[in-house]
Structure formats: structure tokens, C-alpha cells
TORSETOR-338702 format. One record per atom (N, C-alpha, C, O): x, y, z. Coordinates in steps of 0.05 Angstrom, whole numbers, plus 5000, padded with zeros to 4 digits. Layout:
XYZ
...
***
This chain:
523657460417
521557680412
518857610426
518057380425
517557790438
515157730451
512757740430
512757880409
510657560437
508357540420
506057740429
505657790452
504657830411
502658030417
500357970398
500657840377
497958080406
495358070391
494858360381
495758540394
493458400361
492558660350
489558670348
488258490337
488558870359
485558920356
484959190346
485859390357
483359190324
482759450312
479659470305
478259270301
478559730305
475759730300
475059990288
476160200296
473059990270
471660250261
468760190265
467759970264
467460400270
464560380278
462660440258
460360370260
463560590237
461960670216
462560600190
464960570185
460860570170
461460530142
463260750129
464860700112
462660990139
464561200129
467361160137
469061180119
468061090161
470661050171
471660800156
473960800147
470160610153
471160370137
471960450109
474060380099
470260610097
470960690067
473460850065
474960830046
473861030089
476361200088
478961060097
481061190098
478760800102
480860620106
482060710133
484460670137
480760810151
481760850179
482660590195
484360600214
481460370187
482460130198
485260050189
486759940204
485860110164
488460060154
490560240169
492860150174
489960470174
491860660188
492260560217
494460560227
489960470230
490160330256
492260130257
494260140272
491659960239
493359700236
496359780232
498159700246
496559950213
499460040207
500860120232
503060030238
499460310247
500760440271
501160210291
503360210304
499160020296
499859830314
502259640306
503959570323
502259570282
504659420271
507159540273
509159400278
507259820271
509759990274
510359980304
512759930311
508460010323
508960030351
510059720360
511859700376
508859510349
509759260357
512659200349
514259090364
513259290324
516059240314
517959400328
520159300333
517359660335
519159840351
519659720376
521959720385
517659600391
517959500418
518559190419
518359070441
519259070395
520058780399
517858600400
518358390411
515458650391
513258460392
512858300364
513058430343
512458070364
511957910341
509157890337
507757790355
507857980313
505057920306
504857720285
506557690267
502657560288
502157370264
499157410258
497557480276
498457370235
495757410223
493457300240
491357410244
494157050250
492056910268
491557090294
489457040307
493057270302
492557450322
491857720317
492257890334
490757760293
489258010283
486457980289
485257780280
485358170305
482658160313
481558420303
482358630314
479458420282
479158640269
475758650267
474458480256
474658880279
471858920275
471459150258
472259380264
470059090235
469359310216
466259400218
464459230217
465859650219
462959760222
461759640245
459359560243
463059600268
461759500292
461959700315
464159780324
459659790326
459759990347
461659890372
461859650378
462660080383
464160000408
462460070433
463560080455
459960100430
457960170452
457959930468
457959960492
457859680458
457659450471
460259260470
461959280452
460459100487
462858900487
462258660469
464058510462
459758620461
459258400444
459858460414
458058510398
462358450409
463358490384
464958250375
466558150391
464558150350
465557860342
468657850346
469557660359
470358030335
472957990340
473858060367
475857930376
472758240381
473558290408
472858050426
474257990446
470657920419
470057680436
472057460429
473157330447
472557430404
474757230397
477357290411
478657100420
478257550412
480757610422
480557570454
482557490466
478157610467
478057590498
477857320505
478157260529
477257110485
477056860494
479556680486
479656440489
481556830476
484256680469
485356570495
485456700515
486256310491
488056180517
490556340523
492056270542
***
């Protein structure tokens, strides 16, 4: 099984309250399983209520600097 990382983001508090991040994660997990990718919690990168306007996002930065 191949390894993969997961990145999800919501940009507003409203989206966060509506649990859209949970639906993103569920869809990404289903895709990974369907296509034979293994996900581990240490490779879940989640930015909540962080604008996508700039690349300086905590989880995105952590993902991008992974070895």
C-alpha cells in the first residue's frame, strides 16, 4: 500500500461550524482507500478558519516541509 498525506482547510468560522472540514476529510479518506493509499494521523494536515489567500498557513507549511 502506498502512503499519502491529507490536507484539508476551511477559511471561515461558518464553514468550520458547518463541519465542512469533516466532509472534506471523509472524502479524502474514501479516495485514499479506494485507490490503495495508506493514511496515518501524523500525515493529516488541517487548517481550520485559515484563509487560502496566502501560502503562510500552519498546516500547509508543515505539510510542505515534510521530508
